[in-house]
PAKE-685042 format. One line per 10 residues: number of its first residue (from 1); for each residue x, y, z of C-alpha. Coordinates in nm, 4 decimals. Layout:
BEGIN
NUM = X/Y/Z  ...
This chain:
BEGIN
1 = 3.2593/7.8025/13.7059  3.1813/8.0977/13.4844  3.2046/8.1252/13.1111  3.2503/8.4283/12.8971  3.0245/8.4521/12.5979  3.1589/8.6083/12.2851  2.9317/8.8789/12.1508  2.7689/8.7680/11.8292  2.8636/9.0201/11.5667  2.6866/8.8389/11.2856
11 = 2.7864/8.5584/11.0539  3.1497/8.5626/10.9372  3.2222/8.6214/10.5722  3.2632/8.3122/10.3575  3.6268/8.4038/10.2935  3.6971/8.3659/10.6640  3.5612/8.0107/10.6699  3.7103/7.8702/10.3513  4.0217/7.6584/10.3986  4.1676/7.3842/10.1800
21 = 4.2062/7.0509/10.3558  4.4806/6.9128/10.1333  4.7829/7.0310/9.9387  4.6620/7.1958/9.6195  4.9034/7.0449/9.3700  4.8216/7.1895/9.0231  4.9677/6.8804/8.8547  4.7235/6.6512/9.0327  4.4336/6.8785/8.9535  4.5203/6.8790/8.5833
31 = 4.5411/6.5012/8.5529  4.2295/6.4137/8.7556  4.0100/6.1650/8.5706  3.7278/6.1397/8.8249  3.4170/6.2813/8.6601  3.2554/6.3326/8.9980  3.5288/6.5680/9.1195  3.4056/6.9112/9.0107  3.6286/7.1462/9.2123  4.0046/7.1848/9.2442
41 = 4.0045/7.0652/9.6042  3.7963/6.7577/9.5205  4.0328/6.6756/9.2334  4.3402/6.7165/9.4531  4.1942/6.4939/9.7266  4.0904/6.2267/9.4789  4.4243/6.2151/9.2962  4.6270/6.2122/9.6186  4.4326/5.9058/9.7330  4.4453/5.7468/9.3899
51 = 4.8213/5.7866/9.3563  4.8692/5.6200/9.6932  4.6469/5.3351/9.5784  4.8517/5.2973/9.2593  5.1697/5.2626/9.4622  5.0166/4.9889/9.6750  4.8106/4.7971/9.4197  5.0079/4.8664/9.1055  4.8727/4.9954/8.7773  4.9456/4.7151/8.5332
61 = 4.5986/4.6108/8.4187  4.2579/4.7664/8.3617  4.1296/4.5658/8.6598  4.3901/4.7357/8.8796  4.2057/5.0620/8.8239  3.8947/4.9158/8.9842  4.0994/4.7624/9.2671  4.2495/5.1049/9.3372  3.9142/5.2776/9.3491  3.7563/5.0148/9.5717
71 = 4.0452/5.0409/9.8154  4.0065/5.4186/9.8301  3.6274/5.3928/9.8664  3.6505/5.2084/10.1978  3.9919/5.3243/10.3187  4.1042/4.9639/10.3483  4.4183/4.8378/10.1760  4.3061/4.4763/10.1877  3.9920/4.5391/9.9819  4.1974/4.5587/9.6637
81 = 4.2995/4.1963/9.7077  3.9440/4.0742/9.7713  3.8149/4.1865/9.4315  3.7391/3.9141/9.1770  3.6900/3.9622/8.8027  3.5207/3.6959/8.5940  3.4814/3.6706/8.2137  3.6283/4.0086/8.1124  3.3772/4.2198/8.3054  3.5465/4.5540/8.2414
91 = 3.5065/4.5200/7.8661  3.1460/4.4033/7.9104  3.0659/4.6959/8.1386  3.2261/4.9550/7.9137  3.0405/4.8236/7.6079  2.7110/4.8307/7.7975  2.7695/5.1875/7.9132  2.8515/5.3009/7.5615  2.5206/5.1538/7.4451  2.3386/5.3431/7.7187
101 = 2.2268/5.0209/7.8866  2.0269/5.0741/8.2068  2.1919/5.0194/8.5432  1.9727/4.8336/8.7929  2.0715/4.8690/9.1595  1.9410/4.7141/9.4786  1.9081/5.0205/9.7025  1.8930/5.3974/9.6651  2.2309/5.4459/9.8343  2.3896/5.2784/9.5338
111 = 2.1777/5.4823/9.2920  2.2704/5.8130/9.4535  2.6402/5.7260/9.4623  2.6704/5.6574/9.0897  2.7991/5.9536/8.8924  2.5486/6.1252/8.6659  2.8228/6.2360/8.4292  3.0006/6.0508/8.1505  2.7187/5.8143/8.0535  2.3592/5.8113/7.9290
121 = 2.2411/5.5099/8.1247  1.9315/5.5296/8.3411  2.0044/5.4255/8.6993  1.7060/5.2383/8.8393  1.6584/5.1318/9.2006  1.4599/4.8100/9.1853  1.2851/4.8810/9.5161  1.0955/5.1536/9.3317  0.9662/4.8947/9.0835  0.7651/4.7032/9.3459
131 = 0.6425/5.0134/9.5260  0.3584/4.8567/9.7186  0.5749/4.5496/9.7932  0.3082/4.3281/9.6387  0.5583/4.0763/9.5012  0.7580/4.0749/9.8249  0.4441/4.0163/10.0330  0.2976/3.7565/9.7987  0.6058/3.5352/9.8099  0.7484/3.6383/10.1466
141 = 1.0821/3.7471/9.9987  1.2958/4.0557/10.0502  1.1979/4.3780/9.8772  1.5248/4.3908/9.6868  1.4794/4.0395/9.5490  1.1181/4.1247/9.4605  1.2363/4.4434/9.2904  1.4691/4.2546/9.0597  1.1918/4.0070/8.9807  0.9705/4.3008/8.8875
151 = 1.2389/4.4181/8.6431  1.3001/4.0760/8.4912  1.1855/4.1786/8.1415  1.4333/4.4696/8.1338  1.7497/4.3075/8.2665  1.8687/4.1724/7.9316  2.1921/4.3514/7.8365  2.1834/4.5723/8.1458  2.4347/4.6379/8.4217  2.3281/4.5020/8.7608
161 = 2.4962/4.6580/9.0651  2.4192/4.5088/9.4063  2.5915/4.6640/9.7059  2.3817/4.5495/9.9967  2.1435/4.2571/9.9530  2.2593/3.8955/9.9123  1.8996/3.7967/9.8396  1.9011/4.0278/9.5387  2.2182/3.8675/9.4038  2.0643/3.5231/9.4413
171 = 1.7446/3.6372/9.2677  1.9474/3.7645/8.9723  2.1350/3.4338/8.9557  1.8053/3.2435/8.9421  1.6940/3.4610/8.6537  2.0225/3.3935/8.4747  1.9522/3.0225/8.5118  1.6219/3.0842/8.3326  1.7869/3.2573/8.0387  1.7899/3.6250/8.1407
181 = 2.1317/3.7670/8.0583  2.2538/4.0992/8.1963  2.5688/4.2325/8.0322  2.7440/4.2582/8.3702  2.6692/4.1752/8.7320  2.8497/4.3694/9.0031  2.7773/4.1967/9.3335  2.9359/4.3187/9.6564  2.6707/4.2465/9.9222  2.7911/4.2667/10.2790
191 = 2.7050/4.0728/10.5938  2.7069/3.7354/10.7641  2.3954/3.5818/10.6080  2.4477/3.4655/10.2493  2.6802/3.7525/10.1533  2.9835/3.5351/10.0825  2.7715/3.2529/9.9445  2.5696/3.4732/9.7079  2.8855/3.6140/9.5548  3.0153/3.2628/9.4974
201 = 2.6923/3.1828/9.3119  2.7406/3.4936/9.0958  3.0942/3.3823/9.0120  2.9617/3.0414/8.9088  2.7391/3.1903/8.6383  2.8594/3.2482/8.2832  2.7781/3.6206/8.3068  3.0695/3.8676/8.3319  3.0930/3.9720/8.6950  3.2818/4.1791/8.9486
211 = 3.2556/4.0532/9.3050  3.4489/4.0563/9.6292  3.5476/3.7566/9.8366  3.3897/3.6820/10.1724  3.1519/3.8708/10.3984  3.2940/4.2155/10.3315  3.1629/4.4540/10.0695  2.8867/4.7125/10.0713  2.7473/5.0067/9.8807  3.0775/5.1989/9.8458
221 = 3.2345/4.9040/9.6636  2.9486/4.8660/9.4140  2.9470/5.2403/9.3518  3.3243/5.2474/9.3072  3.3058/4.9712/9.0471  3.0405/5.1477/8.8405  3.2051/5.4885/8.8626  3.5424/5.3509/8.7580  3.3810/5.1749/8.4633  3.2386/5.5130/8.3608
231 = 3.5852/5.6684/8.3919  3.7372/5.3885/8.1850  3.4663/5.4253/7.9209  3.5627/5.7919/7.8889  3.9394/5.7380/7.8828  4.1481/5.7444/7.5649  4.3246/5.4170/7.6428  3.9975/5.2398/7.7224  4.0478/4.8684/7.7919  4.3889/4.8623/7.6211
241 = 4.6041/4.8333/7.9311
């Protein structure tokens, strides 16, 4: 078998490579509320997905906005119905963001996914707070749990967002039992070891929380929750739906 090689005449011009991947509806672009969507194509993609989510989930309550975004984040219709909201967490989260409260996360994937626009909160990955893993090694616990323990004096009034580690969620719950009170706990750890159980423990606390039911979850869900709270905090009809 022989193949013919095309003579390389140099790199093609950018104009030859650019192609939109979705219908560029100007109406959708104009009404996009996602602060992370900076270009027309990104806005069109986001709003097309979001409108589909609205049709499926509904758009009756402020919590529905988070359900929609979580469903879009994982491309799974059922995720919307696994979300659980306890003790008016949207209001608590919005108030914390408006105060510039820090956001403590379990892993860097969550940190990097959170929008940098629309808020003044520092986003802190707790694994960076126990850099030499001294706490983790001393007590034989996970690095994420140790990271939250290292931040225990700064968690008061903060937003906690856990997208991966059940052990981190349980560590936060233990601190709550000892009087440390974050403004909001978002806990969506994923997996078959303590993921479902840790989220149940979070729901049993008296701290406002957003969780998902069962073993499913993950970083995209935690990120979606935080980013939608930022969008809500910047919307004119904030928390009035």
